[in-house]
C-alpha positions as CSV (number, residue, x, y, z in Angstrom):
1,M,0.0,0.0,0.0
2,A,1.4,3.4,-0.9
3,D,1.8,5.9,1.9
4,F,-0.5,8.8,1.9
5,P,-0.3,12.0,4.0
6,E,-3.3,11.2,6.1
7,K,-2.0,7.8,7.2
8,S,-0.1,9.1,10.2
9,A,-3.1,11.1,11.4
10,I,-5.4,8.1,11.0
11,I,-2.9,5.9,13.0
12,K,-2.8,8.6,15.7
13,E,-6.5,8.8,16.0
14,Y,-7.4,5.1,16.0
15,G,-4.2,3.5,17.3
16,I,-3.1,2.9,20.9
17,S,0.2,4.6,20.1
18,E,1.8,6.4,17.2
19,R,3.6,3.3,16.1
20,D,0.5,1.1,16.3
21,T,-0.2,0.1,12.7
22,G,-1.3,-3.5,13.2
23,S,-4.3,-3.3,15.5
24,S,-7.6,-4.2,13.9
25,E,-9.1,-0.8,14.5
26,V,-6.2,1.0,12.7
27,Q,-6.4,-1.4,9.8
28,A,-10.2,-0.9,9.4
29,A,-9.7,2.9,9.5
30,L,-7.0,2.8,6.9
31,L,-9.1,0.5,4.7
32,T,-12.1,2.9,5.1
33,H,-10.0,5.8,3.9
34,R,-8.8,3.8,0.9
35,I,-12.4,2.7,0.1
36,N,-13.6,6.3,0.3
37,H,-10.8,7.5,-2.0
38,L,-11.4,4.7,-4.5
39,T,-15.2,5.3,-4.5
40,G,-14.5,8.9,-5.6
41,H,-12.3,7.6,-8.4
42,L,-14.9,5.2,-9.6
43,K,-17.6,8.0,-9.8
44,D,-15.4,9.7,-12.3
45,H,-14.2,6.6,-14.2
46,K,-17.3,4.4,-14.4
47,K,-15.8,1.8,-16.7
48,D,-12.7,1.1,-14.6
49,N,-13.5,-2.5,-13.8
50,H,-10.0,-3.3,-12.5
51,S,-10.3,-0.7,-9.8
52,R,-13.9,-1.8,-9.1
53,R,-12.6,-5.3,-8.3
54,G,-10.0,-3.9,-6.0
55,L,-12.7,-1.9,-4.2
56,I,-14.7,-5.1,-3.7
57,L,-11.7,-6.8,-2.2
58,L,-11.0,-3.9,0.1
59,V,-14.6,-3.8,1.3
60,S,-14.5,-7.6,1.9
61,R,-11.3,-7.3,3.9
62,R,-12.8,-4.5,6.0
63,R,-15.9,-6.6,6.6
64,H,-13.7,-9.4,7.9
65,L,-11.8,-7.1,10.2
66,L,-15.1,-5.6,11.6
67,N,-16.5,-9.0,12.2
68,Y,-13.4,-9.9,14.2
69,I,-13.6,-6.7,16.2
70,S,-17.3,-7.3,17.0
71,R,-16.6,-10.8,18.2
72,K,-13.7,-9.8,20.4
73,N,-15.1,-6.5,21.9
74,Y,-18.6,-5.4,20.8
75,S,-18.5,-2.0,22.5
76,K,-15.2,-1.2,20.7
77,Y,-16.8,-2.3,17.5
78,Q,-19.8,0.0,18.0
79,D,-17.5,3.0,18.8
80,L,-15.4,2.3,15.7
81,V,-18.4,2.0,13.4
82,K,-19.8,5.3,14.8
83,K,-16.4,7.1,14.4
84,L,-15.9,5.8,10.8
85,G,-19.5,6.7,9.9
86,L,-20.3,3.3,8.4
87,R,-23.8,2.7,9.7
88,K,-26.8,5.1,9.9
């Protein structure tokens, strides 16, 4: 994954420490940022099916992470979903 300027800010916000890049919450937040970016790209480039497949894979990976978080600590899952703005 290519580094992007917002990555360190996302890690600071969702991680336990500044060097915490592996926790499930941070991974889900980074995936959400990538998904939002790719969704914007696909709105402009409707026929870009290769990127669309990548988006589906990212959404699937985030879904697996969120399922894991909900099994381990449901209150943390609810807070994360609210912070990321995933559910209404």
